[in-house]
PAVO-149552 format. One record per residue (C-alpha): x, y, z. Coordinates in steps of 0.001 Angstrom, whole numbers. Layout:
BEGIN
(r (X,Y,Z))
...
***
This chain:
BEGIN
(r (-19235,-44766,3141))
(r (-17890,-45581,6311))
(r (-21127,-44252,7549))
(r (-23586,-46167,5283))
(r (-21302,-49376,6138))
(r (-22291,-49566,9470))
(r (-25936,-48503,9047))
(r (-26083,-51379,6717))
(r (-23989,-53281,8919))
(r (-21318,-54372,6784))
(r (-17936,-55216,7548))
(r (-15132,-52752,6404))
(r (-11765,-54106,4931))
(r (-9138,-51574,3769))
(r (-5971,-52818,1478))
(r (-2801,-51038,529))
(r (-846,-52222,-1990))
(r (-2248,-55677,-1498))
(r (709,-57102,-604))
(r (180,-59683,2400))
(r (-3512,-60443,1588))
(r (-4838,-63307,818))
(r (-8526,-63347,-150))
(r (-10391,-66618,-64))
(r (-11611,-67678,-3941))
(r (-15396,-66381,-3906))
(r (-16822,-63767,-3098))
(r (-15778,-61446,581))
(r (-18745,-60335,2030))
(r (-17498,-56631,3083))
(r (-16328,-52988,2216))
(r (-13137,-53002,846))
(r (-11468,-49682,538))
(r (-8337,-49342,-1613))
(r (-6425,-46347,-373))
(r (-4870,-45176,-4145))
(r (-5646,-41922,-4726))
(r (-3216,-39287,-5573))
(r (-4031,-37609,-2626))
(r (-3078,-40652,-516))
(r (278,-41126,-1710))
(r (1528,-37345,-1594))
(r (5565,-37220,-310))
(r (6462,-33938,1478))
(r (9652,-33460,2966))
(r (10953,-30878,6355))
(r (13756,-31202,8387))
(r (14951,-35106,9697))
(r (11145,-35601,8572))
(r (8873,-37233,6165))
(r (5187,-36918,5725))
(r (3761,-39762,3628))
(r (353,-40931,2596))
(r (-962,-43811,3289))
(r (-582,-44805,-147))
(r (3002,-44350,-646))
(r (4975,-46968,-2006))
(r (7674,-47926,542))
(r (10124,-48080,-2735))
(r (9168,-44947,-3856))
(r (9353,-43364,-148))
(r (13054,-45217,739))
(r (13848,-43666,-2844))
(r (12373,-40322,-2937))
(r (14126,-39701,1006))
(r (17547,-40808,-484))
(r (17274,-38112,-2918))
(r (16972,-35862,-108))
(r (20083,-36521,1869))
(r (17628,-38638,4775))
(r (18162,-41754,5695))
(r (16757,-44197,7835))
(r (14435,-46468,5292))
(r (16763,-48154,3545))
(r (15787,-51595,5386))
(r (12575,-51192,4049))
(r (14012,-50957,-92))
(r (11875,-54130,-1986))
(r (9156,-54737,275))
(r (6153,-54525,-2317))
(r (4018,-52429,63))
(r (2705,-49317,1019))
(r (2848,-47126,4086))
(r (-609,-47622,5406))
(r (-82,-51351,5504))
(r (3326,-51007,6665))
(r (2236,-49269,9561))
(r (-495,-51094,10520))
(r (1489,-54384,10408))
(r (5244,-52430,11815))
(r (6783,-53826,8654))
(r (10412,-54781,8924))
(r (13218,-56473,7861))
(r (16684,-56925,8921))
(r (16133,-56487,12929))
(r (14260,-52853,11507))
(r (10970,-51882,12148))
(r (9048,-48881,10935))
(r (7292,-48212,13866))
(r (10495,-47184,15566))
(r (10430,-44369,12744))
(r (7073,-42510,13238))
(r (6601,-39465,15052))
(r (2555,-39243,14569))
(r (-200,-41082,12516))
(r (-2781,-39344,11662))
(r (-6080,-41456,11437))
(r (-9633,-41837,10878))
(r (-11531,-44075,12918))
(r (-14599,-46174,12179))
(r (-17349,-43646,12903))
(r (-15243,-41073,10424))
(r (-13594,-38721,13040))
(r (-9988,-38010,12063))
(r (-7078,-37590,14459))
(r (-3427,-37483,15058))
(r (-1884,-40204,17199))
(r (1657,-39340,18735))
(r (4166,-42013,19585))
(r (2688,-42379,23150))
(r (-610,-43571,21720))
(r (754,-45984,19724))
(r (1330,-49273,20289))
(r (4052,-51312,18020))
(r (5354,-55359,18565))
(r (6785,-57370,16127))
(r (4390,-57327,13052))
(r (1735,-56112,15393))
(r (210,-52615,16562))
(r (-2751,-51269,17919))
(r (-3460,-49264,14714))
(r (-5776,-52055,13091))
(r (-9180,-50153,14145))
(r (-8527,-47140,12286))
(r (-7842,-46503,9077))
(r (-4596,-44968,8197))
(r (-4466,-41736,6095))
(r (-930,-40282,6540))
(r (2180,-40535,8563))
(r (5708,-38264,9781))
(r (8515,-40174,10049))
(r (11462,-39415,11655))
(r (14607,-39787,9475))
(r (18183,-38219,9590))
(r (20603,-36468,7304))
(r (22860,-38726,5479))
(r (25185,-38592,2569))
(r (22622,-40104,-680))
(r (25323,-41944,-2203))
(r (26018,-43723,1409))
(r (22004,-44514,1356))
(r (22324,-45264,-2201))
(r (24817,-48322,-1471))
(r (23177,-49631,1500))
(r (19416,-49555,-595))
(r (21503,-51855,-3308))
(r (23435,-54017,-332))
(r (19648,-54592,976))
(r (18163,-55155,-1976))
(r (21085,-57945,-3174))
(r (20455,-59846,317))
(r (16694,-59826,-541))
(r (17188,-61254,-4045))
(r (19728,-63464,-2395))
(r (17936,-64980,542))
(r (13652,-64813,-662))
(r (11794,-66273,-3198))
(r (11329,-63423,-5842))
(r (8521,-65162,-7775))
(r (4820,-64130,-7112))
(r (3412,-64994,-3701))
(r (1930,-62837,-876))
(r (6012,-62802,1360))
(r (6430,-64219,4168))
(r (3274,-66515,5423))
(r (4054,-67006,9464))
(r (5549,-64995,11609))
(r (8595,-66232,13259))
(r (8508,-67977,16791))
(r (10444,-66288,19592))
(r (14351,-66744,18846))
(r (13354,-69079,16180))
(r (12945,-68881,11907))
(r (9960,-69953,10426))
(r (11085,-70878,6969))
(r (13930,-72861,8954))
(r (11517,-74454,10728))
(r (9264,-75552,7506))
(r (12198,-76225,5594))
(r (13270,-78824,8697))
(r (10186,-80627,8367))
(r (11270,-81700,4788))
(r (8032,-79343,2948))
(r (10232,-77520,710))
(r (8929,-77761,-2967))
(r (5830,-79228,-1333))
(r (2833,-78546,-3769))
(r (-910,-78192,-3466))
(r (-2644,-77158,-7024))
(r (-1125,-74346,-8242))
(r (488,-73031,-5275))
(r (4092,-74281,-4212))
(r (6527,-73605,-1171))
(r (9608,-72083,-2317))
(r (12582,-74769,-2624))
(r (14710,-70996,-2047))
(r (12519,-69906,973))
(r (10248,-72334,2586))
(r (8410,-69283,4545))
(r (7196,-68257,1123))
(r (4329,-70054,-790))
(r (4171,-69054,-4702))
(r (1524,-69023,-7083))
(r (3396,-70740,-10501))
(r (238,-69923,-12446))
(r (-2848,-70749,-11328))
(r (-2766,-71042,-7338))
(r (-6048,-70793,-5293))
(r (-6345,-68897,-1822))
(r (-7455,-72685,-816))
(r (-3692,-74236,-2459))
(r (-1978,-71985,-13))
(r (-4219,-72492,2886))
(r (-4103,-76335,2087))
(r (65,-76175,2263))
(r (-112,-73485,5126))
(r (-2384,-76141,7405))
(r (274,-78744,6407))
(r (3742,-76471,7282))
(r (1457,-76055,10388))
(r (938,-79095,11717))
(r (4378,-80426,10731))
(r (5935,-77777,12726))
(r (3471,-78438,15378))
(r (4473,-82056,14865))
(r (8097,-81666,15663))
(r (9047,-78765,17258))
(r (5512,-78291,19229))
(r (5701,-74800,17775))
(r (2098,-72826,16843))
(r (3290,-70919,13647))
(r (1474,-67488,13682))
(r (126,-66400,10226))
(r (1701,-63408,9360))
(r (-372,-62554,5835))
(r (-3880,-61551,6469))
(r (-6770,-63757,5415))
(r (-9806,-62346,4018))
(r (-12534,-65073,4499))
***
């Protein structure tokens, strides 16, 4: 498929669970690959290690690791994504990022060649990595032995905090990255935009960095609200917010 797309000069987009993607309302001129087969969802454990395919769901990975008495993934509980997507965007929460746990990652490049990248090959930053030019196939993560009951308590604590602070209505998660030393949600809130609507989309009244779908939102509705928030924050604080969600044009 990659070879054919390359010969035909067709763009390639890779999709995991799709939880942080905003696709435009009409058709997308690209080959969309979704890593969802059972082979890509396999999970195996070793001594303080977990080997998982890119389609493994983060919630499931955290729970399976808990059952094995291996901690380290608790902070990912409640993030509705896959391992592959999390690695590309260096997903994180509560001051921790998945990139900190990586031992190696198996990838495929645009020509179909498979290779393994070790920690020295990888560059992780805040919600970014150098993996966007690859298709992530699987990864090995470093974990640590712990009491399963303690791991379970940690997971429950993170989920409780997530429910208390974030809007769980249908959305693509946090819309903007946090600028250095600031909270994007707080900046948008201070601009008085909580509850602002555009068509079927609304800026959450619980967490202003979430744009929720009230039932019939279009991509255009979401982008309109993103533009309003961007302009308001830029005007009031002279800060340019950077999107965290992936917008497929």
